[in-house]
C-alpha positions as CSV (number, residue, x, y, z in Angstrom):
1,M,0.0,0.1,0.0
2,I,1.2,3.5,-1.0
3,L,-1.2,5.0,1.8
4,E,-3.1,3.4,4.4
5,I,-5.8,6.1,6.5
6,K,-7.3,4.8,9.9
7,N,-9.9,6.7,11.9
8,L,-8.6,9.9,10.5
9,S,-10.5,13.5,12.0
10,K,-10.0,16.9,11.9
11,S,-12.0,20.1,13.0
12,F,-11.4,23.8,13.3
13,G,-12.8,24.7,17.0
14,S,-15.8,23.5,17.2
15,V,-16.4,22.4,13.9
16,N,-15.9,18.6,12.9
17,V,-14.5,18.4,8.7
18,L,-13.8,15.4,8.7
19,S,-14.6,12.1,11.3
20,N,-13.1,8.5,11.0
21,I,-12.6,8.3,7.9
22,S,-11.0,5.0,6.9
23,F,-9.6,4.0,3.2
24,S,-6.6,2.6,2.0
25,L,-4.6,2.9,-2.1
26,E,-2.4,0.5,-3.6
27,K,0.7,1.3,-5.3
28,G,-0.1,1.7,-9.1
29,K,-3.4,2.8,-8.4
30,I,-5.8,5.8,-9.1
31,L,-8.0,6.6,-6.6
32,G,-10.9,9.2,-7.3
33,L,-12.2,11.5,-4.6
34,T,-15.6,13.3,-4.8
35,G,-17.7,15.6,-3.2
36,E,-19.4,18.3,-2.8
37,N,-17.9,22.1,-2.5
38,G,-16.9,22.1,2.2
39,A,-17.6,18.3,2.0
40,G,-14.1,17.7,3.2
41,K,-12.1,16.7,0.2
42,T,-9.3,20.0,0.6
43,T,-8.8,19.4,4.1
44,L,-8.5,15.7,3.9
45,M,-5.7,16.4,1.1
46,R,-3.8,18.6,3.4
47,C,-3.8,16.0,5.7
48,I,-2.1,13.3,4.0
49,S,0.2,16.1,2.0
50,G,1.2,17.4,5.5
51,L,0.0,21.1,5.2
52,I,-2.3,20.8,8.3
53,R,-2.7,17.9,11.1
54,P,-5.4,15.8,11.9
55,N,-6.6,15.7,15.6
56,G,-7.0,11.9,15.2
57,G,-6.4,8.6,13.8
58,E,-3.7,7.0,12.0
59,L,-2.2,7.9,8.6
60,I,0.1,5.9,6.7
61,L,2.1,6.8,3.6
62,D,4.7,4.2,1.7
63,G,4.9,2.1,5.3
64,T,5.8,5.1,7.5
65,P,3.8,6.1,10.3
66,M,3.0,10.2,10.0
67,T,3.7,11.7,12.9
68,S,4.4,15.3,14.2
69,H,8.0,14.4,13.8
70,I,8.5,13.6,9.9
71,S,9.3,16.4,8.1
72,H,7.6,18.6,5.7
73,K,10.2,17.6,3.0
74,K,10.4,13.7,4.2
75,R,6.6,13.7,3.6
76,S,6.7,15.9,0.1
77,S,9.1,13.8,-1.3
78,T,6.4,10.7,-1.0
79,C,3.2,12.8,-1.7
80,Y,3.1,15.9,-3.8
81,M,-0.2,17.8,-4.5
82,V,-1.3,19.9,-7.6
83,P,-3.3,22.1,-5.9
84,Q,-6.6,23.8,-7.5
85,E,-5.6,26.8,-6.8
86,F,-1.8,28.1,-8.6
87,T,0.9,28.6,-6.1
88,L,3.2,30.6,-8.5
89,I,4.4,33.6,-8.6
90,P,3.8,35.5,-11.5
91,N,6.8,37.9,-12.2
92,M,9.2,35.5,-12.0
93,S,9.9,32.7,-15.1
94,V,8.7,29.3,-15.8
95,A,11.9,27.5,-14.5
96,E,12.2,29.6,-11.8
97,N,8.9,28.8,-10.3
98,I,9.3,25.1,-11.1
99,Y,12.1,24.8,-9.4
100,L,11.1,27.1,-6.5
101,G,12.2,25.8,-3.1
102,R,14.4,23.2,-5.0
103,E,17.2,25.8,-6.6
104,I,19.9,23.8,-8.0
105,S,23.7,25.6,-6.9
106,S,27.3,25.4,-7.7
107,K,29.7,27.0,-5.4
108,G,26.9,29.3,-4.4
109,L,25.5,30.1,-7.1
110,L,21.9,29.3,-8.7
111,A,22.8,26.9,-11.7
112,K,20.3,28.3,-13.9
113,R,21.3,26.4,-17.1
114,E,20.9,23.6,-15.4
115,M,17.9,24.4,-13.7
116,R,16.9,25.8,-17.6
117,E,17.2,22.5,-19.2
118,G,15.4,20.5,-16.4
119,A,12.4,22.6,-16.6
120,T,12.5,22.1,-20.8
121,R,12.8,18.3,-19.6
122,V,10.1,17.8,-17.3
123,L,8.1,20.2,-19.7
124,S,8.5,18.3,-22.8
125,E,7.5,15.0,-20.4
126,I,4.0,16.1,-20.1
127,G,3.8,17.4,-23.9
128,A,3.9,21.6,-22.3
129,D,4.6,23.6,-25.4
130,I,6.5,26.4,-22.9
131,S,9.2,28.4,-22.6
132,P,11.0,28.0,-19.9
133,D,12.3,31.3,-20.0
134,A,8.4,32.7,-20.6
135,I,7.2,34.8,-17.7
136,V,4.3,33.2,-15.7
137,E,2.0,36.1,-15.7
138,D,1.8,36.5,-19.6
139,L,0.5,33.1,-20.0
140,S,-3.1,31.9,-20.0
141,V,-4.7,29.8,-16.9
142,A,-4.4,26.2,-18.7
143,N,-0.5,26.9,-19.4
144,R,-0.1,28.2,-15.6
145,Q,-2.3,24.6,-14.7
146,K,0.9,22.6,-16.9
147,I,3.7,24.5,-14.5
148,E,2.0,23.4,-11.7
149,L,2.0,19.6,-13.3
150,A,5.5,19.7,-14.1
151,K,6.3,20.6,-10.2
152,A,5.0,17.9,-9.0
153,F,6.7,15.5,-12.0
154,L,9.8,16.9,-10.9
155,Q,10.0,16.3,-7.5
156,K,9.6,12.4,-8.3
157,A,7.1,11.7,-5.4
158,K,5.0,8.0,-5.3
159,L,2.0,9.5,-5.0
160,I,0.8,12.3,-6.6
161,I,-2.8,14.3,-5.6
162,F,-4.5,15.9,-8.7
163,D,-7.0,18.9,-7.2
164,E,-9.6,20.0,-10.4
165,P,-6.4,19.2,-13.1
166,T,-8.5,19.6,-16.0
167,T,-10.8,22.1,-15.2
168,V,-8.9,24.9,-18.0
169,L,-7.9,21.9,-20.2
170,N,-10.0,20.9,-23.1
171,S,-10.6,17.4,-24.3
172,T,-7.4,16.9,-26.5
173,E,-5.0,18.7,-23.3
174,T,-6.9,16.1,-20.8
175,A,-6.7,12.8,-22.8
176,A,-2.9,14.2,-22.8
177,L,-2.9,14.7,-19.0
178,F,-4.4,11.2,-18.8
179,K,-2.2,9.3,-20.7
180,I,0.5,11.1,-18.7
181,I,-1.4,9.9,-15.2
182,R,-1.5,6.0,-16.9
183,E,2.0,5.9,-17.3
184,F,3.4,7.3,-14.0
185,C,0.8,4.6,-12.5
186,A,2.1,2.0,-14.8
187,N,5.7,2.9,-13.7
188,G,4.7,1.9,-10.3
189,G,3.8,5.7,-9.1
190,S,-0.1,6.4,-7.5
191,A,-2.6,9.0,-7.6
192,I,-5.5,10.6,-6.0
193,Y,-7.7,12.7,-8.9
194,I,-9.9,15.3,-7.2
195,S,-12.7,16.5,-10.2
196,H,-16.5,17.5,-10.1
197,K,-16.2,16.0,-13.8
198,L,-17.2,12.6,-12.7
199,P,-16.6,11.0,-16.5
200,E,-13.5,12.2,-16.1
201,V,-13.6,10.4,-12.4
202,L,-14.9,7.4,-13.8
203,D,-12.8,7.4,-16.4
204,I,-9.1,7.3,-15.1
205,C,-9.7,5.8,-12.0
206,D,-9.4,2.4,-10.7
207,D,-12.0,3.1,-7.4
208,V,-14.0,6.4,-6.3
209,A,-14.7,7.8,-2.8
210,V,-17.3,9.8,-1.9
211,L,-17.4,12.2,0.9
212,R,-20.1,14.0,2.1
213,D,-20.2,16.5,5.1
214,G,-16.9,14.9,6.2
215,V,-17.8,11.4,6.3
216,L,-17.2,8.5,3.9
217,V,-20.3,7.2,2.4
218,E,-18.8,5.4,-0.3
219,N,-15.6,3.6,-1.6
220,K,-15.8,1.0,-4.4
221,P,-14.7,0.5,-7.6
222,S,-15.6,3.3,-10.3
223,S,-17.2,0.2,-13.0
224,E,-19.9,0.1,-10.1
225,F,-21.3,4.0,-10.3
226,T,-22.2,6.0,-13.7
227,P,-22.2,10.1,-13.0
228,R,-25.6,10.1,-12.0
229,S,-25.4,7.4,-9.2
230,L,-22.0,9.3,-8.2
231,A,-23.5,12.7,-8.5
232,E,-26.6,11.4,-6.3
233,A,-23.9,9.8,-4.0
234,M,-22.2,13.1,-3.3
235,V,-25.2,14.8,-2.7
236,G,-27.2,12.5,-1.1
237,R,-30.6,12.5,-2.3
238,P,-32.0,12.2,-6.4
239,L,-31.2,14.7,-9.2
240,E,-33.0,16.0,-11.6
241,G,-31.8,17.1,-15.2
242,L,-28.4,19.2,-14.7
243,F,-29.2,22.2,-16.6
244,P,-32.6,23.7,-17.6
245,P,-34.0,23.8,-20.8
246,K,-32.9,25.9,-23.3
247,K,-34.4,28.6,-24.7
248,P,-34.2,29.5,-28.8
249,L,-34.6,33.0,-29.9
250,T,-37.9,34.7,-30.1
251,D,-38.8,36.5,-33.2
252,E,-39.3,39.4,-31.0
253,Q,-35.9,39.1,-29.3
254,L,-34.1,39.1,-32.9
255,A,-36.6,42.4,-34.0
256,A,-35.4,44.1,-30.8
257,G,-32.0,44.0,-31.7
258,A,-28.5,42.7,-30.7
259,A,-27.5,44.0,-27.0
260,L,-24.2,43.9,-27.8
261,E,-22.8,43.9,-31.7
262,V,-19.5,43.1,-32.2
263,E,-18.0,43.8,-35.4
264,G,-14.0,42.7,-36.7
265,V,-12.4,43.5,-33.5
266,S,-9.2,43.0,-32.4
267,D,-5.9,43.7,-30.5
268,G,-3.6,43.4,-32.4
269,G,-2.2,40.0,-30.9
270,V,-4.5,37.5,-29.9
271,V,-7.7,38.6,-31.1
272,R,-7.2,39.1,-35.0
273,T,-10.8,39.8,-36.0
274,A,-13.8,38.6,-34.1
275,S,-17.2,39.4,-35.1
276,F,-21.1,38.5,-33.5
277,K,-24.4,39.5,-31.8
278,L,-25.4,38.9,-28.6
279,Y,-28.9,39.4,-27.8
280,S,-30.8,40.3,-24.7
281,G,-32.6,37.0,-23.1
282,E,-30.0,35.0,-24.9
283,I,-27.2,33.1,-23.0
284,L,-24.9,32.9,-26.4
285,G,-21.7,29.8,-26.1
286,L,-18.2,31.1,-26.8
287,A,-16.1,27.5,-27.3
288,G,-12.1,27.1,-28.6
289,L,-9.4,25.7,-27.5
290,A,-6.9,27.2,-25.2
291,G,-5.1,30.3,-26.5
292,A,-7.9,30.5,-29.7
293,G,-8.2,34.0,-27.6
294,R,-11.4,33.3,-25.6
295,T,-11.0,34.9,-22.8
296,E,-8.5,37.3,-24.7
297,L,-12.0,38.7,-26.3
298,A,-13.8,38.8,-23.1
299,E,-11.0,41.3,-21.6
300,L,-10.9,43.0,-24.7
301,L,-15.2,43.7,-24.9
302,C,-14.9,44.7,-21.2
303,G,-11.7,47.6,-21.3
304,M,-9.2,45.0,-19.8
305,R,-7.0,44.8,-23.1
306,R,-6.4,47.6,-25.4
307,R,-8.2,47.3,-28.7
308,T,-7.3,48.0,-31.6
309,S,-9.6,48.1,-34.3
310,G,-13.1,47.0,-35.2
311,K,-16.4,48.2,-33.9
312,V,-18.9,47.8,-30.4
313,K,-22.1,48.5,-30.2
314,L,-23.8,47.9,-26.9
315,F,-27.9,48.8,-27.2
316,G,-27.4,50.1,-30.7
317,Q,-24.9,53.1,-29.0
318,E,-20.6,52.4,-30.0
319,V,-18.7,52.6,-27.2
320,H,-14.8,52.0,-26.6
321,F,-13.9,51.0,-22.9
322,T,-10.8,51.3,-21.9
323,S,-11.6,49.8,-18.2
324,M,-13.7,47.8,-16.3
325,A,-15.0,50.7,-14.9
326,A,-16.3,52.3,-17.6
327,A,-17.8,49.2,-18.9
328,L,-19.9,48.7,-16.0
329,K,-21.3,52.1,-15.9
330,M,-22.2,51.3,-19.3
331,G,-23.7,47.6,-17.8
332,L,-21.6,45.1,-19.0
333,T,-19.9,43.2,-16.4
334,Y,-17.4,40.3,-16.4
335,L,-17.1,37.3,-14.2
336,P,-12.7,36.8,-14.6
337,E,-12.0,32.2,-15.6
338,D,-9.2,33.0,-12.8
339,R,-11.3,33.8,-9.7
340,Q,-8.6,34.0,-7.4
341,N,-6.1,36.5,-8.6
342,T,-8.3,38.5,-10.7
343,A,-12.1,39.1,-9.7
344,L,-11.6,38.2,-5.2
345,L,-9.7,39.9,-2.7
346,Q,-9.2,36.8,-0.6
347,D,-8.0,38.7,3.0
348,F,-11.6,41.1,1.8
349,S,-14.8,39.7,4.0
350,I,-17.6,38.2,1.8
351,Q,-19.3,41.8,1.7
352,D,-16.6,43.5,1.0
353,N,-15.9,41.8,-2.2
354,I,-19.4,41.7,-3.4
355,T,-20.4,45.6,-3.3
356,L,-16.5,46.5,-4.6
357,A,-17.8,47.3,-7.8
358,A,-20.4,49.2,-6.9
359,L,-20.0,50.9,-4.3
360,K,-21.3,54.5,-5.5
361,K,-24.2,52.8,-5.9
362,H,-23.9,52.5,-1.8
363,T,-22.5,55.9,-1.4
364,T,-24.8,58.6,0.3
365,K,-24.7,62.1,-1.2
366,G,-22.3,63.5,1.5
367,G,-20.0,60.7,0.4
368,I,-20.0,58.4,2.8
369,V,-20.2,54.5,2.1
370,S,-23.5,53.5,3.6
371,V,-23.6,50.7,5.7
372,K,-27.1,49.8,5.7
373,S,-27.4,49.7,1.7
374,C,-24.1,47.4,1.9
375,D,-25.8,44.9,4.4
376,N,-29.0,44.7,2.6
377,A,-27.5,44.1,-0.6
378,T,-25.0,42.1,0.3
379,A,-28.1,39.6,2.5
380,D,-30.1,39.9,-0.5
381,H,-27.2,38.1,-2.8
382,I,-26.3,35.7,0.2
383,K,-30.0,34.3,0.3
384,K,-30.8,34.1,-4.0
385,L,-27.3,32.7,-4.8
386,H,-27.7,30.2,-1.8
387,I,-23.9,31.4,-0.8
388,K,-23.0,29.1,1.9
389,C,-21.3,31.1,5.3
390,E,-21.3,31.6,8.6
391,T,-21.6,35.5,8.2
392,A,-21.3,37.9,5.6
393,S,-18.1,39.9,7.2
394,A,-16.3,36.4,6.9
395,A,-13.2,36.1,5.0
396,V,-13.8,35.1,1.3
397,R,-11.0,32.5,1.5
398,T,-12.7,31.0,4.0
399,L,-15.3,29.6,1.6
400,S,-15.4,26.7,-0.5
401,G,-14.6,27.0,-4.4
402,G,-18.2,27.1,-5.5
403,N,-19.6,29.7,-2.9
404,Q,-16.3,31.9,-3.8
405,Q,-17.6,31.8,-7.1
406,K,-21.1,32.7,-6.2
407,V,-19.5,35.6,-4.5
408,V,-18.0,36.6,-7.6
409,I,-21.4,36.6,-9.7
410,A,-22.9,38.5,-6.5
411,K,-20.6,40.8,-6.9
412,G,-21.2,41.4,-10.9
413,L,-24.7,41.2,-10.4
414,D,-24.6,44.4,-7.8
415,T,-23.2,46.4,-10.6
416,E,-26.6,46.3,-11.9
417,P,-25.9,45.2,-15.6
418,R,-27.8,44.3,-19.0
419,V,-25.0,42.2,-20.4
420,F,-23.4,39.7,-18.6
421,I,-20.1,37.7,-19.5
422,F,-19.1,34.5,-17.6
423,D,-16.0,33.2,-18.2
424,E,-15.7,29.5,-17.4
425,P,-18.1,30.0,-14.5
426,T,-17.9,26.6,-12.7
427,R,-14.3,25.7,-12.6
428,G,-13.3,23.8,-9.8
429,V,-17.3,23.7,-8.5
430,D,-19.0,20.3,-7.5
431,V,-22.3,19.3,-9.5
432,G,-25.0,20.7,-7.0
433,A,-23.2,24.4,-6.9
434,R,-22.5,23.9,-10.9
435,S,-26.7,23.5,-11.3
436,E,-27.3,26.3,-8.9
437,I,-25.1,28.1,-11.1
438,Y,-26.7,27.4,-14.4
439,D,-30.3,28.2,-12.7
440,V,-28.9,31.6,-11.7
441,I,-27.4,32.0,-15.5
442,H,-30.8,30.9,-17.3
443,G,-32.9,32.9,-14.7
444,L,-30.8,36.1,-15.1
445,A,-31.6,35.3,-19.0
446,A,-35.4,35.1,-18.1
447,Q,-35.2,38.2,-16.9
448,G,-33.7,39.9,-20.4
449,M,-30.3,40.1,-19.7
450,A,-27.8,39.4,-22.3
451,V,-25.5,36.3,-21.1
452,L,-22.3,35.2,-23.1
453,L,-21.0,31.9,-21.5
454,I,-17.4,31.2,-22.4
455,S,-16.2,27.6,-21.3
456,S,-14.5,24.7,-22.2
457,D,-16.7,22.3,-20.9
458,L,-18.5,21.3,-24.0
459,E,-20.8,19.4,-21.9
460,E,-21.3,22.9,-20.0
461,V,-22.1,24.6,-23.4
462,I,-23.7,22.4,-25.2
463,G,-26.4,21.5,-22.4
464,N,-26.9,25.3,-21.7
465,C,-26.5,26.9,-25.2
466,N,-28.9,27.0,-27.9
467,R,-26.4,29.3,-30.3
468,V,-22.4,28.7,-29.6
469,M,-20.0,30.0,-31.7
470,V,-16.4,29.0,-31.8
471,M,-13.3,30.7,-32.2
472,R,-10.1,29.8,-33.5
473,D,-6.8,31.2,-33.9
474,G,-8.2,35.1,-32.9
475,E,-11.1,34.9,-35.3
476,I,-14.7,33.2,-34.6
477,A,-15.1,30.3,-36.9
478,G,-18.2,29.2,-37.1
479,E,-21.7,29.3,-35.3
480,L,-23.8,26.2,-34.4
481,E,-27.5,26.7,-33.4
482,G,-30.0,24.5,-31.8
483,D,-29.5,20.2,-33.3
484,A,-26.4,21.1,-34.4
485,V,-24.7,22.2,-31.5
486,T,-22.5,18.5,-30.5
487,E,-19.4,17.8,-29.2
488,A,-18.2,16.6,-32.7
489,A,-19.3,19.3,-34.3
490,I,-18.0,22.3,-32.0
491,M,-14.1,19.9,-32.3
492,H,-14.3,20.2,-35.7
493,M,-14.3,23.7,-36.0
494,A,-12.1,24.2,-33.4
495,H,-9.6,22.4,-35.4
496,G,-10.3,23.6,-37.9
497,V,-11.2,19.8,-40.1
């Protein structure tokens, strides 16, 4: 066995997070770990990787009991965790990040050439076409994910924990990752795979363990689950359909004209020429491979990226936003794909995060922020979005990933938008929270809001959108509608075949 856990428990104060968890993992095997946000998955993995200490129970890693005297360095040489939220230094190079904490030195100096060559080698091993000299902050979220994977394989750990590794990867990149994981385990390694993409879990894993409210409720071969039965084990109840009914555009919507009209826009780099129309009450999908320019197009539309050519009209009025604040003022808001670094202030309260973008609305004529107005707005958003929190004054970092995502949505809604751009809205979110977020999105469209849904999850795009645009090489390669919206059609268009 690479891992044995017996009656493991963990509490924070009076709150029990894990209760008497027991399971084992054989060498060469892949264990799937699932559960809703807040079920205890991350806490359990942090106990295994040595980041926190359990309150009780036994944890044996590769035959060695993990007691308090075992150094973190020794534990990490056996077990390495690839985190869901990146731990990279943005202004450092790829090679520097890969070797961070494991730098190679010679005669008191950093062996930069050796580390660069090592980074190149490990990046090649995982199929990542990334320069070791590239600065991390200049890379896409998908490529940052690959750097985290490279760090894991450089460590040469016997057990690697993958926490939501494919949230920003397309199907081709996911297949390549699965090949790497399978080869790693075939060569004697072992893996724990955490994901809310349940078909992926059943595809890659030998066994699946399910946590619910800190208790292990299922642990059996993946072949004994279906995606639906696994989802129901997670939430503890029968599930209805994940996606609300899709609604095609009506003649009235078309006659009213486009809410957002984009004509030949470019940023002079990633986005070459992009044109489309988005109507009020519509959920328009935007799909494409990583690097196709989806996020860059969203940033260009809301003023976060400089537009060099083309036209944008918002409700018939030509606009040229040079900042996100200008876009918000005109009724366009954006939920970015990287909530950790772009959308939230982790040490600020839930209320501060929700009301930050619309402080002017909550400010009196005398220039004083109305606490009552902020309180009321926050309470309203928490209720409508079912944000699970003890108090609105709690730091947003204390929330689960799904609830953090709902805070970002609340922040956007507090600006009272008429057009909402969602970029990877369910990244790292469990099936229960995903369903709630989809209900929110469809509810907004039903109220007349124009929604642009950007996602690398084709099931998400197909399940929510009656009309889907496919981006390739910085351009809108084509559009699919109705029954023509299929995974095969999207991938053919994305690859240009």
